[in-house]
C-alpha positions as CSV (number, residue, x, y, z in Angstrom):
1,M,-15.6,-9.2,27.0
2,K,-18.7,-7.6,25.4
3,V,-18.1,-4.3,23.7
4,G,-20.9,-2.2,22.2
5,G,-21.1,1.0,20.1
6,I,-24.1,3.2,20.5
7,S,-25.4,5.1,17.4
8,L,-26.5,8.1,19.4
9,E,-28.9,10.6,17.9
10,I,-27.3,13.9,18.9
11,D,-29.3,17.1,19.5
12,W,-26.7,19.7,18.4
13,E,-25.7,22.1,21.2
14,N,-28.3,20.7,23.6
15,P,-26.2,19.0,26.3
16,N,-29.1,18.6,28.7
17,R,-31.2,16.6,26.2
18,N,-28.2,14.6,25.1
19,L,-27.3,13.8,28.7
20,K,-30.7,12.2,29.3
21,N,-30.4,10.1,26.1
22,I,-26.9,9.0,27.1
23,I,-28.0,7.9,30.6
24,K,-31.0,6.0,29.1
25,H,-28.7,4.1,26.8
26,I,-26.4,3.2,29.7
27,R,-29.3,2.0,31.8
28,D,-30.6,-0.1,28.9
29,N,-27.2,-1.8,28.2
30,E,-24.9,-1.7,31.2
31,S,-26.0,-5.1,32.4
32,K,-25.3,-6.7,29.0
33,L,-22.0,-5.0,28.1
34,D,-18.6,-4.6,29.7
35,V,-17.7,-1.6,27.5
36,I,-20.0,1.0,25.9
37,V,-18.7,3.5,23.3
38,F,-20.6,6.6,22.4
39,P,-19.8,8.9,19.3
40,E,-17.6,12.0,19.1
41,A,-18.9,15.0,21.0
42,S,-21.9,13.1,22.4
43,L,-23.0,16.0,24.6
44,T,-23.1,18.7,22.0
45,G,-22.3,17.4,18.5
46,F,-19.3,18.5,16.5
47,L,-18.7,22.2,17.1
48,N,-17.0,24.8,14.9
49,V,-15.8,26.8,17.8
50,D,-13.3,26.4,20.7
51,N,-15.8,25.3,23.4
52,S,-14.2,25.7,26.8
53,E,-17.3,25.0,28.9
54,D,-16.7,23.0,32.0
55,V,-18.6,19.8,31.4
56,M,-17.7,18.1,34.7
57,E,-21.3,18.5,36.0
58,Y,-22.6,16.4,33.0
59,L,-19.8,13.8,33.4
60,L,-20.6,13.4,37.1
61,E,-24.2,12.9,36.3
62,I,-23.3,10.1,33.9
63,Q,-20.9,8.6,36.5
64,N,-23.7,8.6,39.1
65,S,-26.0,6.8,36.8
66,I,-23.8,3.8,36.4
67,K,-24.8,0.8,38.5
68,T,-22.5,-1.9,37.2
69,D,-18.7,-2.3,36.4
70,V,-19.3,-1.1,32.8
71,K,-16.7,1.2,31.2
72,I,-18.0,4.1,29.2
73,F,-16.0,5.8,26.4
74,L,-17.7,9.2,25.9
75,G,-16.7,11.8,23.3
76,C,-17.1,15.4,24.5
77,Y,-15.5,18.9,24.4
78,K,-13.7,19.8,27.6
79,K,-11.7,22.9,28.1
80,G,-11.1,23.5,24.4
81,F,-10.2,19.9,23.5
82,N,-12.2,17.4,21.6
83,S,-11.6,14.5,23.9
84,V,-12.5,11.0,25.0
85,Q,-13.5,10.5,28.6
86,L,-13.4,7.1,30.3
87,I,-16.2,6.9,32.9
88,T,-16.8,4.2,35.5
89,K,-18.8,4.3,38.7
90,K,-15.5,5.0,40.5
91,S,-13.6,7.4,38.2
92,I,-13.6,9.9,35.3
93,S,-10.4,10.0,33.2
94,E,-9.5,12.0,30.1
95,I,-7.8,9.3,28.0
96,Y,-7.4,11.0,24.6
97,K,-7.4,14.5,23.0
98,K,-8.0,14.6,19.3
99,I,-4.8,15.1,17.4
100,H,-6.0,15.9,13.9
101,L,-8.6,18.7,14.0
102,F,-11.1,19.0,11.1
103,K,-10.1,22.6,10.3
104,Y,-11.8,22.5,6.9
105,A,-15.0,22.7,8.8
106,G,-13.7,25.3,11.3
107,E,-12.7,23.1,14.2
108,D,-10.4,25.6,15.8
109,G,-10.0,24.2,19.3
110,K,-6.8,22.8,20.9
111,S,-5.2,19.7,19.5
112,G,-3.7,16.9,21.5
113,S,-0.3,15.3,20.8
114,T,-0.3,12.0,22.6
115,R,-1.5,8.5,21.8
116,N,-2.8,6.5,24.7
117,Y,-3.5,2.7,25.2
118,I,-6.1,1.5,27.7
119,N,-6.0,-2.0,29.2
120,I,-9.4,-3.3,30.2
121,G,-9.6,-6.9,31.3
122,G,-6.5,-7.9,29.5
123,F,-7.5,-6.2,26.2
124,V,-5.7,-3.1,24.9
125,F,-7.9,-0.4,23.4
126,F,-6.6,2.5,21.3
127,P,-9.0,5.5,21.2
128,T,-9.0,8.0,18.3
129,I,-11.5,10.6,17.0
130,C,-13.2,11.1,13.6
131,F,-10.7,13.0,11.3
132,D,-7.8,11.1,12.8
133,L,-9.0,8.2,10.7
134,R,-7.6,9.8,7.6
135,F,-4.0,9.6,8.9
136,P,-2.7,6.1,8.8
137,D,0.6,7.1,10.5
138,L,-1.3,7.8,13.7
139,Y,-2.3,4.1,13.8
140,F,1.0,2.6,12.9
141,N,2.2,0.8,16.1
142,N,5.5,2.5,16.6
143,D,5.2,1.9,20.3
144,N,5.2,-1.9,19.8
145,V,2.0,-2.3,21.8
146,D,-0.3,-5.3,21.3
147,I,-3.5,-3.4,20.3
148,D,-6.6,-5.5,20.3
149,L,-9.2,-2.9,19.4
150,I,-9.0,0.5,17.8
151,I,-11.8,2.8,18.6
152,V,-12.9,5.7,16.3
153,Q,-15.6,8.0,17.7
154,A,-17.1,10.2,15.0
155,N,-19.7,12.6,13.7
156,W,-19.3,11.4,10.0
157,P,-21.9,12.6,7.5
158,K,-23.8,10.3,5.3
159,A,-22.4,12.1,2.2
160,R,-19.0,10.6,2.9
161,I,-20.0,7.3,4.5
162,S,-18.3,5.2,1.8
163,E,-15.0,6.7,2.8
164,W,-15.7,6.0,6.5
165,E,-16.3,2.3,5.9
166,A,-13.3,2.0,3.5
167,M,-10.9,3.6,6.0
168,L,-12.1,1.7,9.0
169,R,-11.5,-1.5,7.0
170,S,-8.0,-0.3,5.9
171,R,-6.9,0.6,9.4
172,A,-8.0,-2.9,10.7
173,I,-6.1,-4.7,7.9
174,E,-3.0,-2.5,8.3
175,N,-2.8,-3.0,12.1
176,E,-4.0,-6.6,12.2
177,C,-6.6,-6.0,14.9
178,Y,-10.3,-5.3,15.4
179,I,-11.6,-1.8,14.9
180,L,-14.8,-0.2,16.1
181,G,-16.2,2.9,14.4
182,V,-19.0,4.6,16.4
183,N,-21.0,7.2,14.5
184,C,-23.9,9.4,15.4
185,I,-27.3,9.6,13.7
186,G,-29.6,12.5,12.9
187,R,-29.1,15.9,11.4
188,D,-26.8,18.8,12.4
189,L,-27.4,22.6,12.4
190,S,-25.9,22.9,8.9
191,G,-28.3,20.2,7.5
192,N,-25.8,17.4,7.2
193,I,-27.4,14.0,7.7
194,Y,-25.9,11.2,9.8
195,E,-27.0,7.6,9.2
196,E,-26.6,4.4,11.1
197,S,-23.0,3.3,10.4
198,T,-21.5,2.1,13.7
199,M,-19.5,-1.0,12.7
200,F,-16.8,-3.5,13.6
201,F,-14.1,-5.0,11.3
202,D,-11.7,-7.8,12.1
203,K,-8.0,-8.1,11.2
204,F,-9.0,-9.3,7.7
205,G,-11.2,-6.3,7.0
206,I,-14.4,-8.4,7.4
207,K,-17.4,-6.7,9.0
208,V,-18.3,-8.5,12.2
209,G,-20.5,-7.9,15.2
210,H,-24.2,-8.0,16.0
211,Y,-26.6,-5.1,15.4
212,H,-29.9,-4.4,17.1
213,E,-31.8,-1.2,17.6
214,G,-28.9,1.3,17.5
215,L,-26.4,-1.0,19.3
216,N,-23.6,-2.9,17.5
217,H,-21.8,-5.2,19.8
218,L,-19.0,-7.8,19.6
219,D,-17.7,-10.5,22.0
220,L,-13.9,-10.3,22.4
221,H,-12.4,-13.6,23.6
222,I,-9.0,-14.1,25.3
223,S,-8.2,-17.2,23.1
224,H,-8.8,-15.3,19.9
225,R,-6.8,-12.3,21.2
226,D,-3.8,-14.6,21.9
227,L,-4.1,-16.2,18.4
228,I,-3.9,-12.8,16.8
229,R,-1.0,-11.6,19.0
230,N,1.0,-14.7,18.3
231,F,0.3,-14.4,14.6
232,K,1.7,-10.9,14.6
233,K,4.8,-12.0,16.5
234,E,5.5,-14.8,14.1
235,K,5.6,-12.3,11.3
236,K,8.4,-10.3,12.9
237,V,12.1,-11.1,12.5
238,I,13.9,-9.3,15.3
239,T,17.4,-8.1,14.6
240,K,19.7,-6.0,16.8
241,N,18.8,-2.6,15.3
242,K,15.4,-3.0,13.7
243,I,12.3,-5.1,13.2
244,T,11.7,-6.4,9.7
245,H,8.2,-7.5,8.8
246,V,8.1,-10.7,6.7
247,K,5.2,-11.2,4.3
């Protein structure tokens, strides 16, 4: 399975222009990838207000542009939630609502409360958004699900990019799985700069993937998936009442 993250240049609060850019990226890459992941709030950029605008018209345009079986993970504000939408040529589904809002920057919308796991072609994806990354407990696998790839969609400024990379690496090591952080590029309305920093890490915290012109992509293989899952199972000693992790 080929998964790619797009370092989208977002025009803040200009959904029409961003829509055209998103559709162009889909057309350029849908024949090469099985899954395409865009950054947080791809239609508008990170907003400091509770934006309840109905974005279904934009989502439908994106859906109608898809010609293959590619799966699109799109970050956007919808009815007050900072959310992840899974878009295919057959359906549009809201699969995650951001749990940890960045209130220090005035993110005063509605917060979600539920984790969700998405199975695509036998691989389990776990979507999260930006500030969630600072909360390791969100990523701890209390649901005992075999997660293959954590996704973090973000608008993460260049000034704090060292933290972004360090925490992505940590979440991958802690959870013994791949992680993909997808960040935007450009400049927001407050003057914050966003640089190319979309990246994959493997379970050892090693940076992997292939970068080319704003696209970072990685091939996920069933055989490698099974090796990682078996490795994690062998580390667990199951008793009647609890699971003890053996170093």
